C-alpha positions as CSV (number, residue, x, y, z in Angstrom):
1,M,-6.3,-115.5,-66.4
2,A,-9.5,-115.8,-64.3
3,V,-10.5,-119.1,-63.2
4,K,-12.2,-118.5,-59.9
5,K,-11.5,-122.8,-58.9
6,F,-9.3,-125.6,-60.9
7,P,-9.4,-128.9,-59.9
8,V,-6.3,-130.9,-59.0
9,E,-7.7,-135.0,-59.9
10,Y,-6.0,-138.3,-60.9
11,T,-7.1,-138.1,-64.4
12,H,-6.3,-134.6,-65.5
13,I,-2.8,-134.9,-63.8
14,M,-2.0,-138.2,-65.4
15,M,-3.0,-137.0,-68.9
16,F,-1.4,-134.0,-68.9
17,A,1.4,-135.6,-68.3
18,R,1.4,-138.2,-71.2
19,S,0.4,-135.1,-73.2
20,V,3.8,-133.7,-72.2
21,G,5.5,-136.8,-72.8
22,D,6.4,-137.4,-69.1
23,E,6.6,-141.0,-68.1
24,N,7.2,-140.5,-64.4
25,P,5.2,-143.3,-62.6
26,I,4.7,-140.7,-59.5
27,Y,2.5,-139.4,-61.7
28,H,-0.1,-142.2,-62.2
29,D,1.4,-145.4,-60.7
30,E,-0.2,-145.2,-56.9
31,E,2.1,-148.3,-55.7
32,Y,4.7,-146.5,-57.0
33,A,4.4,-143.4,-55.5
34,K,3.3,-143.7,-51.7
35,N,7.1,-145.6,-52.2
36,T,8.6,-141.9,-53.3
37,E,9.7,-139.1,-50.6
38,V,6.5,-137.4,-51.3
39,G,4.8,-140.3,-50.6
40,G,1.3,-139.5,-53.3
41,I,0.3,-139.1,-56.7
42,I,1.9,-135.6,-58.3
43,A,1.3,-132.7,-60.6
44,P,4.0,-132.3,-63.1
45,P,5.6,-129.2,-62.7
46,T,4.0,-127.3,-65.1
47,F,1.1,-128.5,-64.8
48,T,-0.3,-125.6,-63.1
49,Q,-0.9,-124.4,-66.8
50,A,-3.8,-126.0,-67.9
51,S,-5.7,-123.8,-65.4
52,A,-6.6,-121.7,-68.8
53,Q,-8.8,-124.3,-70.1
54,F,-10.9,-123.5,-66.9
55,D,-11.5,-120.4,-67.8
56,P,-14.2,-119.6,-69.9
57,D,-12.5,-116.6,-71.3
58,F,-9.0,-117.2,-71.8
59,F,-8.1,-116.0,-75.4
60,L,-6.1,-119.5,-76.5
61,R,-9.7,-121.7,-75.8
62,P,-11.2,-122.4,-79.0
63,K,-14.6,-121.2,-79.1
64,A,-17.6,-122.3,-80.8
65,G,-18.1,-120.7,-83.7
66,K,-16.0,-117.7,-83.9
67,P,-12.6,-118.0,-85.1
68,W,-9.2,-119.2,-83.2
69,L,-5.4,-119.5,-83.0
70,G,-5.2,-122.5,-86.1
71,S,-8.5,-122.4,-87.5
72,V,-7.3,-120.0,-91.1
73,K,-5.0,-119.5,-92.9
74,N,-3.3,-116.4,-90.9
75,P,-0.5,-117.8,-88.7
76,T,-3.3,-116.6,-85.5
77,G,-6.0,-118.0,-87.3
78,T,-7.9,-114.6,-87.6
79,P,-8.0,-111.6,-89.5
80,P,-5.7,-109.2,-89.1
81,K,-6.6,-105.8,-87.7
82,P,-6.5,-102.9,-90.8
83,K,-4.4,-99.9,-89.3
84,T,-6.8,-97.1,-89.6
85,E,-4.8,-93.9,-91.3
86,G,-2.3,-92.2,-88.5
87,E,-2.5,-95.2,-86.7
88,K,1.6,-95.5,-85.9
89,K,2.6,-98.7,-86.7
90,E,4.8,-100.6,-83.9
91,G,6.1,-103.7,-83.6
92,G,5.1,-106.6,-85.4
93,G,1.6,-107.9,-84.5
94,G,2.2,-108.8,-80.6
95,G,4.1,-109.9,-78.4
96,L,6.4,-113.1,-78.2
97,H,6.9,-115.4,-74.4
98,A,10.4,-115.3,-73.5
99,E,10.1,-117.4,-70.2
100,Q,8.6,-119.0,-68.0
101,H,9.1,-120.1,-63.8
102,F,7.8,-121.9,-61.4
103,E,8.2,-121.6,-57.2
104,Y,6.5,-124.6,-56.0
105,H,5.4,-124.4,-52.2
106,R,4.7,-127.5,-51.8
107,P,4.0,-130.4,-54.6
108,L,0.3,-130.5,-55.9
109,R,-1.8,-133.7,-55.5
110,P,-5.1,-135.2,-56.7
111,G,-7.8,-133.2,-54.5
112,D,-6.9,-130.0,-54.1
113,V,-8.8,-127.2,-55.4
114,L,-7.0,-124.2,-57.3
115,S,-7.6,-120.5,-57.1
116,V,-5.5,-118.2,-59.0
117,T,-4.4,-114.5,-59.0
118,V,-2.8,-112.4,-61.7
119,K,-1.2,-109.9,-61.0
120,P,1.8,-107.5,-62.8
121,G,5.5,-107.7,-62.4
122,K,8.5,-105.6,-62.6
123,K,8.7,-103.6,-66.5
124,W,12.4,-103.3,-68.0
125,E,13.4,-102.3,-72.0
126,K,17.3,-103.5,-73.3
127,E,18.4,-102.8,-76.8
128,G,18.7,-105.4,-79.8
129,K,21.0,-105.5,-81.7
130,R,18.9,-105.7,-84.3
131,S,15.6,-106.0,-83.4
132,G,15.7,-102.6,-82.0
133,K,14.1,-102.0,-78.3
134,L,13.1,-105.1,-76.6
135,K,10.0,-104.0,-74.0
136,F,10.5,-106.7,-71.2
137,S,6.7,-107.4,-68.7
138,E,6.4,-109.9,-66.0
139,T,3.3,-111.5,-64.6
140,I,2.9,-113.3,-61.5
141,S,0.4,-115.6,-60.8
142,E,-0.1,-117.0,-57.5
143,Y,-2.0,-120.5,-56.8
144,R,-3.6,-120.7,-53.9
145,D,-5.7,-124.7,-52.4
146,Q,-8.8,-124.8,-50.8
147,K,-7.6,-123.5,-47.4
148,G,-6.4,-120.1,-49.4
149,E,-2.7,-121.9,-48.9
150,L,-0.1,-120.9,-51.4
151,V,1.4,-123.9,-53.5
152,V,2.7,-122.7,-56.5
153,T,3.7,-119.5,-58.3
154,A,3.6,-119.1,-61.6
155,R,6.1,-116.1,-63.1
156,G,6.0,-115.5,-67.2
157,V,8.3,-112.6,-69.6
158,G,7.1,-111.6,-72.2
159,V,7.8,-109.4,-74.4
160,V,8.1,-106.8,-77.3
161,T,9.7,-105.3,-80.0
162,E,10.0,-101.7,-81.2
163,R,10.8,-102.6,-84.4
164,V,8.5,-102.0,-87.5
165,V,7.7,-104.9,-89.2
166,E,6.7,-104.4,-92.4
167,Q,3.6,-106.7,-93.3
168,K,3.6,-108.1,-97.1
């Protein structure tokens, strides 16, 4: 993800909280929030995931005139690429999101403007009982505020299988 600027705005916080079904007034009620320990409106724990919508090249973001997830009858929304002769068949066509962790160094507040740096983390393998070899990889996203201070560290873990999945 290559987000140069991710503005944290009051309405973004409120709508994100609503979209995930979190009715905590600390995300939308200024009077309530100013009487809490944090002293004002803050963003929900997974809010930084919304930064993807500020990345024009985010692969899950719909683009006018182009197929995207959900726009076709296939599970991925885009037709599968045909295998060329001699191409090794591996896995089931991609990976899965296995874990997500967030470490907050301070609360996110309306008015913050974040930038994100993404870097690779650890890689490891495990042998699955039914799936064969499982290959895990970690991605670390560091969100910094307008002063360059680290605000949130997000760690995502993806997994792919080595087992061949027959396509019908």
